[in-house]
MIVO-72510 format. One record per residue (C-alpha): z, x, y; residue in three letters. Coordinates in steps of 0.001 Angstrom, whole numbers, plus 524288, in hexadecimal, padded with zeros to 5 digits. Layout:
N
ZXYALA ...
This chain:
420
49D01C293B4B182MET 4ABA7C2B1D4AEE7ARG 4B490C2F534B9F2TYR 4C1B3C31B64B344GLU 4C75DC3ED24B770HIS 4BC77C40F34C14FLYS 4BFC7C46584CE8CASN 4B761C3FA74D902VAL 4B6C0C42A44E75BLEU 4B435C36C64EFF0ILE 4AD69C3B1F4FCB3ILE 4AE81C30F6507A8GLY 4B946C26DA5070DTYR 4B2CBC1AD650CACGLY 4AFABC0E7A504B1GLU 4A682C159C4FB5BSER 4B050C20C34F8F4GLY 4BBBAC17BD4F6B8LYS 4B3E0C0F7A4ED60ALA 4AF84C1B824E5B1ALA 4BD5FC20594E4E7GLU 4C209C131C4DFC9SER 4B760C12F54D555PHE 4BA17C20DE4D11DLEU 4C8BDC1F224D007LYS 4C73FC131B4C799LYS 4BE59C1B4E4BEC3GLU 4C8F5C25A44BD31GLY 4C405C30384C6A2ALA 4CC77C382D4CFD9SER 4C793C365F4DD9ATHR 4C8E8C3ECA4E9C4PHE 4C4ACC3A294F731VAL 4BE88C41D05020DTYR 4BB7CC3BDA50F35ASP 4B945C430151C02ASP 4C57BC3C0452059ARG 4CD16C3F685140DLEU 4CC00C4DE25112CALA 4CE48C524150309LEU 4DB67C580D5000ASER 4DCA3C66344FAEDPRO 4DF4DC61084ED4BARG 4D347C588F4ED31GLU 4CA85C63F34F17DLYS 4CDE6C6AD94E4BBASP 4C9C5C5F414DBF7VAL 4BE44C61214D2CCALA 4B5EDC55504D5E7TYR 4ACEDC4FC74CB84ASP 4A4EDC48D24D5DCPHE 4A57BC42ED4E34EALA 4A20BC35904E8D5VAL 49D4AC353D4F6DBVAL 49D6EC299B5002CSER 49189C258C5082EPRO 4970BC29D8514F2ALA 4980FC37FF510B1VAL 48C3EC3FF65144ASER 485A7C485650A06LYS 487ADC540E51290SER 49698C52BC51262HIS 49CA2C5FE750FEALYS 4A4ABC5AC9504A9LEU 498A8C55E04FDA5LEU 49235C62D64FFC6SER 49E22C69824F9CESER 49DD4C60A94EDFCLEU 48F16C63214EBA1ARG 49184C72034EC23GLU 49B9EC702C4E18DLYS 49299C67C04D936GLY 49B1CC5BAB4D9EAILE 4932BC4F314D803PRO 4933DC46044E3C7ILE 490A7C37804E1F6LEU 48EDEC2D414EC1CSER 496C0C208F4EAEBGLU 489D4C19EE4E79DILE 4872BC23E74DCCAASP 4949EC22124D71FLEU 49303C137E4D698ALA 4853AC14604D0D3PHE 48A01C1CF64C5CCLEU 49499C12F44C271ASN 48D46C064A4C47ACYS 48A7ABFE894B842LYS 47F10BF79A4BE90SER 47235BFE7E4C158LYS 46CE1BF28E4C8F2LYS 46F78BF9B64D5B0ILE 467E0BF6A14E204ILE 468E3C00384ED61ALA 464D3BFBBF4FB1EVAL 4641CC0482506F8SER 45D2FC04EF5140EGLY 45FF6C07A752250THR 462C7BF9715253EASN 4641FBECE551D96GLY 4697ABF24751103LYS 47651BEB0E511BFTHR 46F89BDE2B5141FSER 465EEBE0EB508EAVAL 4711DBE4394FFA6CYS 4782FBD7FC50352THR 46CC8BCF4D50146ILE 468DEBD6724F48CLEU 476ADBD4C54EF5BGLY 475C7BC6284F18CSER 46863BC5954EB10MET 46C17BCD174DEE7LEU 47883BC5674DD58SER 46FA7BBA074DA0ELYS 46C03BC0CA4CD90VAL 477B7BC9624CA10GLY 48475BCF084CE74LYS 4821CBD7BF4DA37THR 489E6BE1E44E1B2TYR 48625BE6184EF5EVAL 48C6FBF3654F1DDLEU 48AD7C00AC4F8B7GLY 48925C02B450735ASN 48A69BF4105096DILE 49916BF624508E8GLY 49DBEBF6314FACAVAL 49CDBC03A54F3ECPRO 494E1C03624E75BPHE 49F82C0A7D4DFD2ILE 4A99AC000C4E341SER 4A2A9BF5D34DAA4LYS 49D9CBFE5C4CF91VAL 4A853BF9DF4C646GLY 4A43FBEB714C81FLYS 49547BECBE4C77EILE 48FBFBE82C4BAA4GLY 483E9BED2D4B353LYS 47B0EBE1FC4B7B5ASN 48017BE0724C58FASP 477A3BE3794D179PHE 47C96BEDDD4DA97VAL 47702BEDE44E888VAL 47A28BFA704EFBDILE 47857BFC3E4FE2CGLU 4767FC0AA54FF42ILE 476D2C128B50BC6SER 46F75C1F1550EF4SER 47CDBC261C50D6FPHE 47E46C20AD4FFE2GLN 47034C23A64FBE1ILE 4715BC31A7500DAGLU 47DC6C34324F951GLN 479D1C2DCB4EC3DSER 472BCC35E24E206GLU 4751FC2DED4D593ILE 473DEC20094DA8BPHE 467B1C18EF4D57BPHE 464A8C0A7F4D78DALA 45CCFC00994D025GLU 45697BFCB24DCE5CYS 456EFC02984EAA0ALA 45254BFC6F4F72BALA 45112C00A350562LEU 45143BF72F510D8THR 44BFCC001851B28ASN 44D16C0E6351EAFVAL 44F17C120A52CC8GLY 458ADC1C1B531B6GLU 467DBC1C3153161ASP 4734BC251952F29HIS 46C62C3109534F4LEU 479E0C36B4537F4ASP 47B35C380E528E7ARG 46D0FC39E95249FHIS 468A7C42265303BHIS 45AEFC3CC65321FASP 4538AC308352F06LYS 44AB6C36E152523ASN 45640C3AC751CA9ASN 45C92C2D6551E1DTYR 44FC6C26DF51A06GLN 44DF1C302350E99LYS 45B83C2C86509BFILE 458E8C1DF450AC5LYS 44BA6C1F1F503C9LEU 451B4C26E94F90DSER 4588CC1AA34F45CLEU 44B5EC15F54EF52LEU 44B1FC215C4E5E2THR 45837C1D8E4DFE0ARG 45473C10A54D99DALA 44C1BC0B594CEB3HIS 44648C01404D7BCLYS 44408C01D24E636THR 44207BF74E4F0E2VAL 43C2EBFC124FDC5VAL 43966BF5E250AC8ASN 42AAEBF62450D3CALA 42D41BF37D51B8EASP 43539BFFEC51D82ASP 42C7BC0B67520E4PRO 4367AC156151B99ILE 436DBC0FEF50DC3GLN 42987C08D050D5DSER 4230EC155E50829ASN 42C14C15ED4FC60TYR 4236FC150B4F019LYS 426CBC0A774E657GLY 43192C00D14E633GLY 43243BF2864E99DVAL 42E35BF00C4F7E1ARG 43272BE569500BDTYR 42DA0BE16350E52SER 43367BD7E651833ALA 426FDBD8E35205BSER 41DD1BD409515FDGLY 41828BE10651209LYS 41278BE24B5049CGLU 41DD2BE49D4FB8BSER 424D1BE0064EF74ASN 42D48BD6BF4F7ACPHE 4294EBD28D504F3ARG 42DDFBC88F50F02LEU 42343BBFCB51443CYS 428D6BB62751DD4GLY 433A3BAF5A51682ARG 42ECEBB2F350911GLU 4311CBBEB64FFE7ILE 424F3BC21E4F899GLU 42581BCA424EBF7CYS 41E70BCAFF4DEF1SER 426B3BBFBB4D9DFALA 421FABB6624E454GLY 425B5BB1AB4F215ARG 433BABAE174F516PHE 4371ABA65E50166HIS 443B6BAA4B507F0LEU 44C65B9E495082EPRO 450F2B9E0A51654ILE 44CB7BA24352406GLU 44C6ABB0E8526D8SER 4593BBB71752B14ARG 451A3BC1BC53212GLY 447D9BCCBC52F09ALA 45263BD69152B62SER 458AEBCD33521AFTYR 44B34BC97D51BD5ASP 44879BD7C951970ALA 455B8BDA5751345ASP 4547CBCE2D50AFBPHE 446F1BD21A5065BLEU 44C19BDFA4502DACYS 4572BBD9CF4FADEALA 44DF5BD04C4F467PHE 444CDBDB4C4F0B0SER 44FFFBE30D4EAA8VAL 455DDBD78A4E37AALA 448B4BD3F04DD82CYS 44619BE21F4D9DFTHR 452C8BE3754D20CVAL 45424BD5A24CCCESER 446D4BCEED4CD8BGLY 441E8BC5184D763VAL 44BC3BB9E64D84AASP 44A5DBAEBB4E20APRO 45946BADB54E27CARG 45953BB9D44EAC2PHE 45340BB1E94F5CALEU 45EF5BA8E24F633ASP 46698BB4214FC50CYS 45E48BB312508EBTYR 46748BADE1513A0GLY 4734DBAD6450AF9SER 4774BBBB9A50AE1VAL 4824DBBEC95142EGLU 47D39BCB5351A83LEU 4867CBD5F351F40PRO 489D4BD49E52DA8PRO 48533BDC29539A5PHE 47705BDD83535B3ARG 47014BD83F541E8ASN 478EEBCC7254023GLU 477E5BC1395499APHE 4860FBBEFA54D37VAL 48463BB41855727GLY 48196BB0C85653BGLU 48B00BB74A56ED9TYR 489E5BB7A057DAAPHE 47DA5BAF3857BE1GLY 47712BBA03573E8ALA 47372BBB5E5658DLYS 47B87BC69D56032VAL 477FDBCEF85542ATYR 48172BD80E54DB8ASN 47A44BE3155470CASP 485CDBEC905458FSER 47F7EBF10C538E5LYS 47469BF6485412AGLY 4793CC042853F24THR 46BD9C0AFF540AEASN 4601FC0AB754994VAL 4579EC037653FCBASP 4614ABF87253E15ALA 4627FBF6AC54CD0THR 453F2BF6EC54F5CLEU 4526BBEC67544DDPHE 45CE3BE43D54B4BALA 45686BE5CD55869CYS 44937BE1C5552BDSER 44F03BD48A54FB6ALA 453B1BD20555DC0VAL 44C13BC65A56328SER 450B3BC62257155ASP 4566BBCEF757BF1SER 461CFBD63D575DDALA 46CC4BDFAA5783DALA 46F03BE9F156DF0LEU 47BB2BF11B56AF7ILE 479BEBFEC956554LEU 48242C0A3F56175GLY 48C8AC0F2855857GLY 48DFDC1B9355058SER 4826EC24D254EEEASP 47B00C274854219LYS 47105C3096547BBGLY 4664AC2666549A8GLU 45ABAC278455342ASP 45E65C1DDF55E10TYR 4517FC209B564CCALA 44B54C191055964ARG 4546AC0DB055C96LEU 45158C0E5256B0AALA 4428DC0E5C5682CALA 443B1C028155F24GLY 44BCFBF9665678ALEU 44413BECE256ADDPRO 44247BE8505790DASP 44B03BDC89575F2ARG 456BABE5D1576DFILE 45A0CBE44858526LYS 4679ABEA7258506ARG 46E13BF54757D25ILE 47C7EBF7A457BCETYR 4807CC0522576AELEU 48DFEC082D571BFTHR 493FEC10C45670DGLY 493B2C1F1156376GLY 48515C20D956458ASN 482A2C188757097ALA 47E71C245F578BBTHR 47508C291756DFEASP 46E4DC1BC456D5CILE 46DFAC1B0F57C8ATYR 4671BC287357D7ETHR 45D09C23F057385ALA 45948C17D957B78LEU 44DBCC17EA584D9SER 45031C16E05938ACYS 44C22C08A4592C9LYS 45607C058B5885CGLU 460F8C0CFB58F82ARG 45F19C03B859AE8GLU 463B4BF87C5927BILE 46E4FC003C58BB4CYS 47D32BFEBB58D63PHE 4867EC093F5883ELEU 492DCC02425844DMET 4A046C06F758077THR 4A146BFE9F5742CASP 49BD0BF2D056CF7LEU 4A4B4BE98B5748EGLU 49F3FBEE1558145ALA 4916ABEB4457C11CYS 49512BDD6457856VAL 49C93BDAEB584CBARG 49132BDF5658D2EHIS 487A2BD6F6585C5PHE 49098BCB36586BCALA 49016BCC6359578ASN 48106BCE2B595D9ASP 47B0ABC8695896DPRO 46D2ABC8DB584A1LEU 46746BBF8A57ABBPRO 46AABBC8B656F40ILE 4752BBD2FB56C4CLEU 47264BDC0E56104LEU 47D00BE54755C3BPHE 47579BEF73553EASER 47B7ABFCE555635PRO 47154C057354F5DALA 47D0BC0DF854C2ASER 48857C0F1354291ALA 49585C0997546AESER 49F0BC1487543A3PHE 4A0FEC18E5551A7ASP 4AA1FC0D3B55384ARG 4AA89C04D054739TYR 4ACD5C060053889SER 49F55C00DB535CAGLY 494A7BF77353A2FTYR 49CA6BEC0253539LYS 4A832BEE8F53E18GLU 49E9BBF0E65491EARG 497D1BE3E8546A9GLY 4A492BDCD354634GLU 4A91CBE2CA552E5VAL 49C6CBDE5C5593APHE 49DD8BD0665546AASN 4AC26BD0345595CALA 4A771BD4BD566CDLEU 49DB9BC9B55672BLEU 4A8D3BC019564E7GLU 4B14DBC6A856EF6LYS 4A76ABC5E8579F4TYR 4A076BB94A5774BGLY 4A0D3BACCA56F34SER 4965EBAAD5564EECYS 48DABB9EFD5674ESER 485F0BA10355AA1GLU 488D4BA7F754DF2LYS 480F1BA9A55419AARG 
């Protein structure tokens, strides 16, 4: 597609919007930017737009998008725009409620053993920003969020995979059925599909390559420390890094083998991949307690999973900005090993009201994250788990900043006797 003399409206001016603007300008297009913080000027309102590019954060129900649809102006997502201009069709799309960033990171490492590989998308690097560098035979691993799936109408992958499908972003998608429908729709946008046989939401999907970390009958299954598939049995080279990592590794291995054939070199990545931080990460022993930073625990499912891995009496820090989730489900799923709950952030009261009377008795409403750490330092338990079950935008720019603040507070209030 040629863009010279095209007038393009960029809607949303975050990383994706800026990357789309940069690409289009290089291709000769005239670009105009709309962001809720940057209203269009009167002159720009009179421009005849050839098409618009929308960023993931912009809801499909935004009034400007409705206006463009009424006028018949095509609307592309940033993912669509990149797909149309990508020389390679060896595109792998990975989504899921939790674990997708880890799977993409592992998968990128695996595929780099057999060819040049880019890991892009929701992981932090817009797809469109690298389109000019991607060659015809390069692998492109895309972490794709529910927002991006919902917006994209043209994007089609060689292979699509889902880690798991719970519930998240209900403030955007309104209810869990709609959210799950959007996630599952990714499986219809690919030539090949890889599904998690252990996940009840996607396990009924007909066809596709199936994987199971629990040993269920499937194309790829984890049995102890071995992966079994039609090509044979492959022993994982080192000791397990945990059930969550094993499942993510198995998913990545299944995808890599599906798009490139079974290759023992993929196994070499076990233990050597540097995973993104703040995913139930053991950060050390402070105040005589083992401390885990799960700032990426931005939804109920992630926090319940982190809690399931707790092996001793623990204090749990919850709260942040609300995404419309059912905190009663969180309350019902907390294990007995959670002996203390700290609540802080914009949705602290909402979580508190969802707790049972028994859970409220062990609950402390705190002014901020620092107050939680300070209180725990004075009265520690064997384990401290920071897994908010909430987004971070009430007080932070994102989960990364929130995780960094938590780690800094640990250093402020206690010396670390052990670090991993």
